[in-house]
C-alpha beads as a LAMMPS data file, in Angstrom:
LAMMPS data file: protein, C-alpha beads

68 atoms
67 bonds

1 atom types
1 bond types

-500.0 500.0 xlo xhi
-500.0 500.0 ylo yhi
-500.0 500.0 zlo zhi

Masses

1 110.0

Atoms # bond

1 1 1 32.529 -32.471 21.941
2 1 1 32.750 -28.912 23.352
3 1 1 29.656 -27.070 24.477
4 1 1 28.577 -23.962 22.662
5 1 1 29.159 -20.868 24.756
6 1 1 25.857 -18.957 24.774
7 1 1 26.746 -16.445 27.464
8 1 1 27.322 -13.617 24.956
9 1 1 24.180 -14.221 22.909
10 1 1 21.988 -11.971 24.997
11 1 1 24.249 -8.954 24.472
12 1 1 24.773 -9.802 20.815
13 1 1 21.029 -9.810 20.199
14 1 1 20.486 -6.642 22.232
15 1 1 23.172 -4.748 20.355
16 1 1 21.909 -6.081 17.020
17 1 1 18.375 -4.788 17.771
18 1 1 19.709 -1.391 18.851
19 1 1 21.773 -1.181 15.670
20 1 1 18.805 -2.134 13.507
21 1 1 16.690 0.461 15.258
22 1 1 19.272 3.197 14.638
23 1 1 19.720 2.215 11.015
24 1 1 15.963 2.210 10.484
25 1 1 15.619 5.663 12.079
26 1 1 18.400 7.005 9.896
27 1 1 16.844 5.575 6.762
28 1 1 13.406 6.931 7.632
29 1 1 14.801 10.410 8.420
30 1 1 16.238 10.710 4.928
31 1 1 12.776 10.533 3.301
32 1 1 10.820 13.657 2.480
33 1 1 7.181 13.645 3.587
34 1 1 4.520 16.210 2.716
35 1 1 3.470 18.290 5.724
36 1 1 0.060 19.440 4.455
37 1 1 -1.447 17.192 1.782
38 1 1 -4.209 18.893 -0.141
39 1 1 -6.945 17.494 -2.291
40 1 1 -6.283 17.480 -5.997
41 1 1 -8.416 19.774 -8.117
42 1 1 -10.471 17.642 -10.499
43 1 1 -11.382 18.965 -13.963
44 1 1 -14.862 18.389 -15.345
45 1 1 -14.828 16.063 -18.341
46 1 1 -16.939 17.234 -21.210
47 1 1 -18.692 14.575 -23.260
48 1 1 -19.063 15.120 -26.987
49 1 1 -21.144 12.039 -27.625
50 1 1 -24.695 11.821 -26.231
51 1 1 -24.423 8.167 -25.317
52 1 1 -21.515 8.853 -22.980
53 1 1 -23.731 10.936 -20.665
54 1 1 -26.531 8.357 -20.464
55 1 1 -26.644 5.253 -18.294
56 1 1 -26.819 2.052 -20.296
57 1 1 -28.472 -1.090 -19.027
58 1 1 -26.331 -4.196 -19.094
59 1 1 -28.264 -7.407 -18.907
60 1 1 -26.685 -10.393 -17.250
61 1 1 -27.265 -13.607 -19.179
62 1 1 -28.332 -15.284 -15.964
63 1 1 -31.208 -12.765 -15.485
64 1 1 -32.699 -13.302 -18.968
65 1 1 -35.568 -15.741 -19.362
66 1 1 -34.369 -19.268 -20.008
67 1 1 -35.410 -20.815 -23.377
68 1 1 -35.181 -24.558 -23.693

Bonds

1 1 1 2
2 1 2 3
3 1 3 4
4 1 4 5
5 1 5 6
6 1 6 7
7 1 7 8
8 1 8 9
9 1 9 10
10 1 10 11
11 1 11 12
12 1 12 13
13 1 13 14
14 1 14 15
15 1 15 16
16 1 16 17
17 1 17 18
18 1 18 19
19 1 19 20
20 1 20 21
21 1 21 22
22 1 22 23
23 1 23 24
24 1 24 25
25 1 25 26
26 1 26 27
27 1 27 28
28 1 28 29
29 1 29 30
30 1 30 31
31 1 31 32
32 1 32 33
33 1 33 34
34 1 34 35
35 1 35 36
36 1 36 37
37 1 37 38
38 1 38 39
39 1 39 40
40 1 40 41
41 1 41 42
42 1 42 43
43 1 43 44
44 1 44 45
45 1 45 46
46 1 46 47
47 1 47 48
48 1 48 49
49 1 49 50
50 1 50 51
51 1 51 52
52 1 52 53
53 1 53 54
54 1 54 55
55 1 55 56
56 1 56 57
57 1 57 58
58 1 58 59
59 1 59 60
60 1 60 61
61 1 61 62
62 1 62 63
63 1 63 64
64 1 64 65
65 1 65 66
66 1 66 67
67 1 67 68
């Protein structure tokens, strides 16, 4: 049974990594990125209903007194 010749594997792997690096750089260079991101202006929400402006208390069933 013949032995597998592994003498070229080193250069194959090196060239593969270089090729993947170049392809990745080309792919990333085609994307457009914002140079100066700015905060978005938020509009104030007006509430028509009075209960929407108040905090409501929500009781957890585990905090209520236990009745047996």
